[in-house]
N, C-alpha and C positions, 0 to 999 in steps of 0.2 A: 153798729153798722154805719159805714160812711154814707152820707146822703149824696145823691146825684146833685149837680149844681142847680137844676131847676127845682128839685124838691127842697133844697136848703133855702132858696130865695122865696119860695112860696110860703114856707113856714115863717120866715122873717117878715114877710109882707102881709101875713094874715090871709093869704089866698086871693089876693087881688088879681085883676086881669092882666097885669104886667109884672115884670120882675122887680125885685127890690133894687134900690140904688146902692146897697151895701157892696163894697168891692169884693172881688173874688179872693183877694189876699186876706181880707178880714175874716173870711169864712175858712181860710186854710186850704183853699182850692188852688189848683194849678193855673198858670197863666193861660193855658189853652181852653179854660172854661169860660171864655168870654160870652157876653150876652148875645144870644142868637138874633138874627135879623130876619125880617119878613121880605117878601118879594118887592115891596115898595121902598126898602132900605131902612125902615123903622124897626123898632123893637118888636120881636115876635110876640104876638098876643095869644091869649088862651083860645083854644078851639072849642073845647067842650069838657065839662066836668060831670055831666050826667046824660049819657053814660060817659065815664072817664076814658078819654081817648089818648092817643099818642103811643108810640113804641114803648115809652117808659110809663105809660098809664098815669101821666101827671096832668093831663088836660091840654098839653101843648104838642104841636107837630114838630118836636125837636128830633134830631137824629144824631147818630154816632156810629162808630165802627161796628157795633153789634147789630145795627139796624140794616140788615142786608136788603130788606124790601123798600127802604127809603120811604117811610111813612111821613111825607112832608106836605101833602096837599090837604088843607082843611076844607072839607066839602060838606054840603047838606045833601045827603043821599036822597035819591028819588026811587020810586018803584021801578022805573025803566032801568036805571043804573044797577039796582040790586039784582034784577032779573038777568041783566046782561052779565054781570060779574059771576053769577051762579052758572050761567051757560058756558062761561070760560073756565069753570072749575074752582071758583072761589066763592063759596056760599057765605055771604056776610049776614044772612038772615037767621041762621041757626046758632044759638048760643054754644060757646065752647068754654066752659068754666075753667078748664085746665090752663087756658091762656088769658084768663080774666076778660073774656070776650062775651058781652051780654047778648049778642045778636042785634041786628039793626032793623029799623023800620023806616019807611019814608018820613023825611023831615028830621031824622037824627043827624047830628054833626059827627064827623069822624075824620081822623087823619088817614087818608088813603095813600097807598103806594103810588109813587110817581108814574111807574110804568103802567099800572092799571088805569089811572086817570087818563094818560095819554092814549092808551088803547081804546078806551071808551070815547075819548074826544075824536079819534080817527073814525070810529064807528058811528058818530053822530049822537051819542047818548051820555056825554060827560055831565056829571052833576054840577050844580052851581058851587062856586068857591068863595071863601072869605080871604081876600088878599092879605089883610092885616095879620091873619093867623096861619098863613101858608109860608113855610120856611124858604128862604132865599135859595137853598140848594136845589130846589125843584128845577131851577133854570139850567142845571148841569145835565139834565136827563131828557133833553129833546123837547121840552115844553118851553114856549116863549111867554114873556109877560103879556104879549098881545093875545095869545091863546087864552090865558087865564083871565084877562080883562073882559073878553067876550062872554065869560061865564061868571063874572063877579056879581056878588050881591052885597048889599050894605051890611057892614059889621056892626053888631050891637052888643058886644061883650059876649061872655060865655056863660 
């Protein structure tokens, strides 16, 4: 099976917090498999590997055409946010093994949908975010860098 670009680079780099410097052409990947950027303009960092997060369950808030929910915000979830999300019809606390979803508890890191984070922000209960691990595409969905900075917490790897 062909590896996704992130998975290939993680295997080459031994699972480090950032992508390998090996070129995409050396991996036999297409030119559009460029290294993802975070909202600060740097290389997208790992959000969390335990539980393994991201649309692709590779630990990164990477996105692609299949990710219709745009799971691009690396957040540290709070009880307030989890309860809010459940009240809006998205229970993030209950495990869903069929989707490789372990269920979340306060303090867990998770790649959240941009629209859910924005909705929680507007309601006054957005969870804190790690800017270095939040995908730059979040800025396409009505969330500003200033909004994110108001909720930023220090990044210390994943």
